[in-house]
Wavefront OBJ file of the C-alpha trace (Angstrom):
o trace
v 86.893 73.091 55.958
v 84.311 71.460 53.712
v 84.582 68.313 51.621
v 82.953 69.246 48.299
v 81.769 67.218 45.319
v 81.718 69.206 42.050
v 79.727 67.519 39.257
v 79.085 68.366 35.586
v 78.374 66.546 32.348
v 82.029 66.792 31.236
v 85.378 67.357 32.889
v 85.972 70.050 30.250
v 82.976 71.958 31.623
v 84.491 71.905 35.101
v 88.020 72.728 33.965
v 87.021 75.460 31.515
v 83.974 77.209 32.988
v 84.623 76.587 36.712
v 88.418 76.922 36.852
v 88.378 80.172 38.830
v 85.825 78.799 41.290
v 87.841 75.588 41.728
v 91.059 77.516 42.418
v 89.306 79.802 44.904
v 87.712 76.917 46.817
v 91.048 75.141 47.093
v 92.741 78.372 48.200
v 90.075 78.710 50.910
v 91.140 75.303 52.232
v 88.280 73.159 50.985
v 88.795 69.595 49.741
v 87.390 68.992 46.257
v 86.392 65.872 44.342
v 85.232 66.220 40.728
v 82.531 64.041 39.161
v 82.113 63.711 35.376
v 81.878 60.980 32.719
v 85.574 61.028 31.769
v 88.070 58.668 33.399
v 90.622 61.415 34.125
v 90.158 64.626 36.071
v 91.877 68.007 36.153
v 94.917 69.542 37.805
v 95.271 72.842 39.623
v 98.793 74.220 39.893
v 100.149 70.901 38.668
v 98.388 68.999 41.456
v 95.628 66.568 40.388
v 92.224 66.854 42.051
v 90.606 63.620 43.129
v 88.167 62.516 40.445
v 85.290 60.037 40.324
v 83.989 58.988 36.887
v 80.237 58.644 36.461
v 78.325 57.109 33.565
v 76.410 59.939 31.945
v 74.844 60.226 28.493
v 75.039 63.993 28.169
v 72.339 64.505 25.517
v 70.454 61.199 25.489
v 67.062 60.335 26.959
v 67.528 56.579 27.367
v 66.009 55.734 30.787
v 68.359 52.790 31.345
v 71.414 54.969 30.796
v 69.971 57.636 33.083
v 69.325 54.994 35.740
v 72.997 54.001 35.512
v 73.927 57.644 36.022
v 71.652 57.874 39.062
v 73.187 54.731 40.561
v 76.724 55.970 39.997
v 75.967 59.312 41.609
v 74.372 57.575 44.601
v 77.426 55.341 45.035
v 79.832 58.285 44.747
v 77.928 60.417 47.257
v 77.732 57.490 49.710
v 81.442 56.727 49.300
v 82.740 60.281 49.531
v 80.310 61.573 52.176
v 80.641 65.232 51.112
v 79.621 68.204 53.210
v 78.078 69.792 50.113
v 77.356 68.898 46.480
v 77.833 71.545 43.770
v 76.464 70.696 40.340
v 76.309 72.167 36.848
v 74.368 71.069 33.718
v 71.020 69.306 33.627
v 71.675 65.678 34.558
v 74.062 66.321 37.475
v 71.628 68.988 38.692
v 68.567 66.728 38.601
v 69.995 63.317 39.477
v 72.663 64.642 41.831
v 70.219 66.826 43.772
v 67.750 63.934 43.997
v 70.424 61.614 45.407
v 71.578 64.268 47.855
v 68.015 64.804 49.102
v 67.745 61.070 49.862
v 71.160 60.941 51.545
v 70.700 64.250 53.421
v 73.631 66.001 51.742
v 73.196 69.751 51.070
v 73.055 70.421 47.323
v 73.573 73.651 45.398
v 72.689 73.123 41.714
v 73.515 75.799 39.152
v 70.931 76.194 36.370
v 73.277 77.673 33.775
v 70.646 77.545 31.023
v 67.412 75.759 30.217
v 68.546 74.303 26.898
v 66.512 72.174 24.531
v 64.248 70.882 27.307
v 62.454 74.240 27.560
v 62.524 74.928 23.819
v 60.916 71.636 22.818
v 57.441 70.144 23.109
v 55.137 71.035 25.977
v 54.954 67.368 27.065
v 58.730 67.096 27.360
v 58.893 70.471 29.107
v 56.311 69.387 31.701
v 58.163 66.131 32.338
v 61.480 67.925 32.850
v 59.800 70.534 35.071
v 58.459 67.747 37.301
v 61.908 66.169 37.556
v 63.428 69.520 38.529
v 60.692 70.112 41.124
v 61.278 66.782 42.839
v 65.073 67.065 42.687
v 65.289 70.653 43.952
v 62.727 70.326 46.746
v 65.411 70.002 49.444
v 68.266 71.914 47.761
v 70.128 74.314 50.022
v 70.061 76.931 47.255
v 69.470 76.932 43.514
v 71.679 79.254 41.498
v 70.508 80.838 38.238
v 72.449 82.895 35.719
v 69.671 85.294 34.795
v 66.492 86.586 36.399
v 64.246 85.272 33.575
v 65.163 81.665 34.369
v 64.806 82.300 38.111
v 61.382 83.864 37.682
v 60.234 81.020 35.419
v 61.245 78.339 37.943
v 59.569 80.248 40.779
v 56.364 80.784 38.763
v 56.229 77.064 37.887
v 56.751 76.256 41.595
v 59.894 74.272 40.762
v 61.782 76.215 43.436
v 60.770 78.388 46.345
v 61.621 82.105 46.123
v 63.907 81.783 49.153
v 65.950 79.088 47.394
v 66.510 80.966 44.142
v 69.645 83.086 43.757
v 70.759 84.899 40.593
v 74.509 84.891 39.915
v 76.424 87.068 37.444
v 76.776 84.086 35.131
v 79.918 81.999 35.545
v 81.873 85.205 35.935
v 84.903 86.163 33.899
v 88.602 86.307 34.760
v 89.230 89.941 33.888
v 93.013 89.610 33.999
v 93.053 86.634 31.648
v 90.561 88.200 29.232
v 92.185 91.604 28.989
v 91.261 94.383 26.553
v 92.885 94.169 23.110
v 93.037 96.842 20.418
v 90.138 96.647 17.969
v 91.062 95.787 14.366
v 89.852 98.099 11.622
v 89.087 95.125 9.388
v 85.453 94.082 9.767
v 85.449 90.552 11.134
v 82.397 89.073 12.869
v 83.049 86.062 15.116
v 80.570 83.524 16.481
v 81.894 81.134 19.140
v 79.517 78.278 19.974
v 78.899 74.592 19.678
v 77.458 74.034 16.224
v 73.831 73.649 17.270
v 70.622 74.883 15.749
v 69.564 76.259 19.147
v 72.662 78.475 19.185
v 71.467 80.172 16.001
v 74.302 78.897 13.810
v 72.096 78.577 10.735
v 70.755 82.115 11.185
v 74.347 83.354 11.417
v 75.283 81.647 8.155
v 72.176 82.971 6.409
v 72.850 86.498 7.720
v 76.391 86.272 6.335
v 74.967 85.352 2.935
v 72.570 88.299 3.060
v 75.372 90.758 3.916
v 77.813 89.682 1.202
v 76.688 92.348 -1.276
v 76.554 95.191 1.268
v 79.817 94.188 3.023
v 82.004 92.529 0.388
v 85.221 92.764 2.444
v 83.711 91.596 5.747
v 84.729 88.230 7.193
v 82.219 86.008 8.989
v 84.045 83.517 11.208
v 82.675 80.539 13.121
v 84.567 78.845 15.952
v 83.263 75.766 17.747
v 82.884 72.012 17.856
v 80.390 69.820 16.091
v 78.198 68.229 18.762
v 77.090 64.999 17.140
v 75.112 63.720 20.114
v 72.861 66.773 20.373
v 69.416 66.616 18.715
v 69.846 70.090 17.173
v 73.419 69.542 15.973
v 74.648 70.807 12.607
v 75.846 67.896 10.474
v 79.307 67.584 8.928
v 77.863 67.663 5.400
v 76.005 70.894 6.130
v 79.151 72.489 7.555
v 81.182 71.410 4.531
v 78.613 73.030 2.234
v 78.925 76.346 4.089
v 82.709 76.218 3.836
v 82.673 75.255 0.145
v 80.373 78.120 -0.849
v 82.421 80.607 1.192
v 79.487 81.616 3.395
v 81.652 81.513 6.524
v 85.252 81.028 7.580
v 85.296 77.944 9.810
v 88.037 78.082 12.452
v 87.556 74.648 14.027
v 87.796 74.518 17.817
v 90.353 75.589 20.388
v 90.866 75.458 24.173
v 91.924 79.141 24.143
v 89.688 81.603 22.287
v 91.517 84.804 23.212
v 93.578 85.232 20.047
v 90.475 84.715 17.912
v 88.577 87.344 19.915
v 91.545 89.718 19.605
v 91.389 89.324 15.815
v 87.658 90.065 15.678
v 85.624 93.268 15.437
v 82.514 91.926 17.174
v 81.194 88.818 18.933
v 77.916 87.410 17.615
v 75.563 84.947 19.346
v 72.060 84.545 17.838
v 71.054 81.900 20.411
v 67.437 80.952 21.107
v 67.993 81.068 24.886
v 70.979 81.140 27.250
v 71.790 81.098 30.924
v 74.386 83.813 30.590
v 76.591 83.308 27.533
v 80.251 82.842 28.366
v 81.431 83.742 24.871
v 79.751 87.151 24.990
v 81.267 87.796 28.419
v 84.705 86.885 27.077
v 84.197 89.249 24.149
v 82.996 92.032 26.458
v 86.009 91.598 28.757
v 88.326 91.978 25.756
v 86.544 95.155 24.648
v 84.477 93.824 21.778
v 81.033 95.066 20.735
v 78.390 92.350 21.062
v 75.515 91.239 18.850
v 72.956 88.882 20.342
v 69.308 87.910 20.408
v 66.752 89.586 22.622
v 66.278 86.470 24.766
v 67.061 85.535 28.366
v 70.798 85.434 28.948
v 71.875 87.361 25.864
v 69.904 90.490 26.742
v 71.669 90.616 30.119
v 74.984 91.472 28.432
v 73.964 92.982 25.081
v 72.726 96.472 25.985
v 71.274 97.743 22.712
v 73.199 100.744 21.419
v 75.593 100.654 24.382
v 77.554 97.384 24.457
v 76.222 96.182 21.114
v 73.002 95.469 19.247
v 70.072 93.129 19.839
v 68.116 91.207 17.207
v 65.118 88.880 17.157
v 65.708 85.182 17.746
v 65.293 82.764 14.822
v 65.492 85.622 12.311
v 68.427 85.839 9.906
v 66.988 89.118 8.561
v 66.967 90.728 12.003
v 70.469 89.417 12.727
v 71.772 90.811 9.427
v 70.236 94.198 10.275
v 71.968 94.244 13.688
v 75.311 93.302 12.128
v 74.873 96.032 9.507
v 74.111 98.568 12.262
v 77.544 97.834 13.692
v 79.255 97.753 10.297
v 78.178 101.292 9.381
v 79.543 102.710 12.643
v 82.945 104.403 12.541
v 85.980 102.678 14.008
v 85.960 105.102 16.950
v 82.288 104.349 17.638
v 83.016 100.609 17.671
v 85.939 101.189 20.043
v 83.662 103.169 22.391
v 81.061 100.402 22.314
v 83.751 97.831 23.151
v 84.941 100.019 26.029
v 81.388 100.090 27.403
v 81.276 96.294 27.177
v 84.552 96.014 29.114
v 83.282 98.365 31.836
v 80.100 96.296 32.126
v 82.226 93.149 32.574
v 84.289 94.865 35.284
v 81.291 96.256 37.162
v 78.910 93.299 36.965
v 80.554 90.050 35.886
v 83.884 89.745 37.675
v 84.551 86.093 38.553
v 85.241 87.136 42.157
v 81.543 87.986 42.560
v 80.529 84.414 41.668
v 83.085 82.947 44.060
v 81.583 84.970 46.926
v 78.143 83.480 46.315
v 79.583 79.954 46.499
v 81.672 80.613 49.603
v 78.570 82.017 51.301
v 76.476 78.961 50.312
v 79.161 76.579 51.575
v 79.647 78.269 54.951
v 76.036 79.297 55.625
v 74.240 76.987 58.080
v 71.337 74.970 56.659
l 1 2 3 4 5 6 7 8 9 10 11 12 13 14 15 16 17 18 19 20 21 22 23 24 25 26 27 28 29 30 31 32 33 34 35 36 37 38 39 40 41 42 43 44 45 46 47 48 49 50 51 52 53 54 55 56 57 58 59 60 61 62 63 64 65 66 67 68 69 70 71 72 73 74 75 76 77 78 79 80 81 82 83 84 85 86 87 88 89 90 91 92 93 94 95 96 97 98 99 100 101 102 103 104 105 106 107 108 109 110 111 112 113 114 115 116 117 118 119 120 121 122 123 124 125 126 127 128 129 130 131 132 133 134 135 136 137 138 139 140 141 142 143 144 145 146 147 148 149 150 151 152 153 154 155 156 157 158 159 160 161 162 163 164 165 166 167 168 169 170 171 172 173 174 175 176 177 178 179 180 181 182 183 184 185 186 187 188 189 190 191 192 193 194 195 196 197 198 199 200 201 202 203 204 205 206 207 208 209 210 211 212 213 214 215 216 217 218 219 220 221 222 223 224 225 226 227 228 229 230 231 232 233 234 235 236 237 238 239 240 241 242 243 244 245 246 247 248 249 250 251 252 253 254 255 256 257 258 259 260 261 262 263 264 265 266 267 268 269 270 271 272 273 274 275 276 277 278 279 280 281 282 283 284 285 286 287 288 289 290 291 292 293 294 295 296 297 298 299 300 301 302 303 304 305 306 307 308 309 310 311 312 313 314 315 316 317 318 319 320 321 322 323 324 325 326 327 328 329 330 331 332 333 334 335 336 337 338 339 340 341 342 343 344 345 346 347 348 349 350 351 352 353 354 355 356 357 358 359 360 361 362 363 364 365
């Protein structure tokens, strides 16, 4: 069986988004070592997985800090001598794949979204594209979560067509995120880190615009402040929204299921996604979805079927999409949620993602 390094920019990312994959790899007999900035790792079935901390400034661009990350990853890969390196998030993908190419370790990075790097200036985008191209040149496979991102990387010659594989996102545990009856009360819920790129400000503005038309509707927001991110919402701004009653702020939680169960629809007006986990969780629990017509979101929001699409960066368009759902009858909303659940069952079952990884691990180079 294989000795596998699993790296991400936080242990929470591994434990939360990759839990099903981790359990399946262990069940298949593989030996896992996690790599993330935190000192402590995770447990599976009460048994701790070996963990190696790595210095990593998740959102920063300080070259000295990134060099420290590169050195740590090189030392860890040399020490552990893995059979394969699985990575998630930008810095483990780039620096980890680069190290593995030098040390002749097969790497399988997962591009779960392009993030701020591909939404920012053209100079920064070109620099990041070059780093990806060098790092991924010898990767065994490069996983993407939507075909738009795959096609972009192929067109920019960052990856070869034969390397690029599209997964059904991170997959969803359909038994854990089970259907729940839809409340009659109109409650919109956005679950996201409080970032401008996630469309948080458009959501708040849309809520303001809908107050007169939907006086009894509740607009809830669940997610952490992300102080280190360049597009982060500030504490003062959040406090202003709460004070004026624009939104109901729910804080953050490790388990979103009860909040989804209490909602009528999941909303994500993001500027770009890999494949949004929160919308998948909402779909699995039978909730209609509202999202932007951008890569990632459009893969799960099927307009008029599983929910409604809107334009990115437009509070007016978002408000219109939310109103389209609000004027539907309860039975119509239930039917839309049922379509979302069926989509999750047919296309986004976590077991499908696990199969891709097991194939990559066992397939000869």
